[in-house]
N, C-alpha and C positions, 0 to 999 in steps of 0.2 A: 158348118158353123162350129158344132160342138167340139169338132177337131181343132178347129184354129183355137176355141177358147182355152182347152186343155193345155194346147202347146205354149200359149201363150202364158199361162199359170205356171206350168212347170219352167218354164224360161226365168220368169220372175222368182221362183224361188231358187233356182240354183246359185246366186250370188249369196243368197243368207245361207244355204246348206254350207258352202264354201268357207264363209265367214266363221260359222260354228266349229267347224272340222280345224281351222288354224286356231281358234281359240282352245278347243280342247286339246289340240297338240301342244299350245304352248303352257297350259294349266298340267297337262302330264307331264312333259319336260321338267317344268320349276318341282312339281311334288315329288319325281324321281331324283332329281338334282339334291333339295331338302332331303329327301331320305338318306341318300348316299352321304351327304355332309354330315349328319346326325350320327351314322354310325362310323364315319371316320375316326381314325385314331386308334392306339393300341388297345387290343382286347387280349389279355393272356394272363395264366396264372403264373405269378412270379416265384411263388413258393408253397410247398405246402408238406407237412410230415403229419404222423399221427405218434401221439403218445399213450402209454399204457399207464391208467391209472386207477387202481381199485377194480382190476381185472376188466375195465372197459376200453377199448380202443377211442381214443379222441382224435379228430381232425381239427388242423390248424392251417389255416391257407391265406394267401395274400392274392388277391386277384386286382389287376389293373382293367378299368372300365374307360370307353371313350370319353371324353369330357371337351365338349364345345359350345358355343352361343345358339348352334342350331337345335341341338338337343333342349338345354334350357327354356329356347324360346317354345317348342314342341310343348314340354311340359305345361309352361304356363299358359299354351291355349286350350290345355285340358288334357292331352293325352296322357295316359298311365303307362308306365313301362315294366317289365317284370324280369328280375335278374335270377337266374338258375344256376344252381351248383350240384353237377352231378357227381357223384363219388361210386366207384365200383370196386369189389375187391373180388378178385378170380383166385381160384387154385389152380397153378399150371399143371397142364398133363403133355406128358411126352408124345403119344402118338394119336393126341384127338385134341378139339379144341378147349381153350381154358373152361373151367364150369365156375358159374358165377355164382359166390358166396352170398355177397347182397349189392342191390344197386337201391342207391337212396339221391333223392333230390331237395336241396334246401331252396325255397323259392322266398325272395324280397319283392315289394311291390314299392314302386317309387312313384309319387304323385307331386302337384303342387296346390298349396294351399293359398288362394287368392285372397282370402280377406287378411291372414298372417303374413302374408308374401315369405312363405319359408317351404321347404320342401320337405314334403313326408315320406318317410319310411316304416313301411310295415312289416315287422320282422318276427317268426313263428319262435324264433330262439329267446325273444324276451315277452314280458307280458304285456307290454304296451309299446304304441308307436312311437318314433323319433322324430324329432324335427331338425333342420338345419337352417343357416342363413344361405349358403351358398351349394351348388351343384357339386363343385368339386368335396366338399367336405361329406355330402351326402353319399357321394361315390365310394369315397375313402371308408366310409362306414360300412357299406353296403361289401366293399370289396376284402374286408377283414371277417376271418371266421375263426373262432378261439372255443377250444373245448368242445366241438361238437361231438357228441356219442355216436358213433356209428357201427361198433360190432363189438360182441361180449366175445373174451378172448376163450372161454372154457368154449364155447360155441365153433370155433375158428377149425377147421379140417386141418391134419396135419399135411406136411408137404409144403413145396415153395408156393409163398401168394404173393399177390401183387397189387397195390393200391395203383388205382386212375383217378384222377380229377380234370374237369371241364366245366367250363364258365360259359353261359349263355345269355344274351339280352334279346329281349323281342318286343314289340308293341300289345300294349293290352287295351284297355277299355278307352273309346275317342266319344268326344262331343259330336254332335250331331252336325255341327259346321266342318270338322274334320273327316268324317266319315263320309259327308258327301265328296270331298276332294279327294278322298284316299282310298275308295272302295276297292280299287283293283291293286293294291298295295300291301297284300296279306303276308308277302313273304320278307317284311322290313323286321329283320332280325340278323345275329351274327352268333356264331359259337368259336368257342377256342379250339387251339388243338389241345388234346390230352397231354396230362403232367401226370407221368407216372414213376414207382419207385419199388423196391420189396418190400414185403409187410416184414416187420422187423418182431422177432420171437424173444 
């Protein structure tokens, strides 16, 4: 009697489990598709150079980031995105790996303010946050770096040195609702190729 009851109960739950698995598969597929779509598009360092001003090397760069409606929708739903610009200066060594002179990262944070309906950029290079009416305007601002001091010329070692820059974008803070849907998508990120050139003397 007990065995028959257990079998019956298991049989009745099997369709429910199948439905739940199908639903989880659909949700997972939609999230993966949304994640891929949101990160689709160009991500590249379009140009970069350093200028020597007052004995300090300053970095200037232009980066193109993906811009589409999926990204804008995720931001409006409460997601925060981080945009990192990494710069490395290395001294070339003939019979060994290059020696790192400096390695720095500039992080900018992008979110959406639902009350003002504007995209908000927090930038450590300025004393206050900037707001923009469109995602395109915000990304153009994030993609521009002007006169960022990275290295004192007097501290630069002799010999040939190389400068390399790359950009990356990854997911930051999530709302509780988005966290429930995207708990398995911690790898939601992209990184550009390195853009490199010789350090001018």
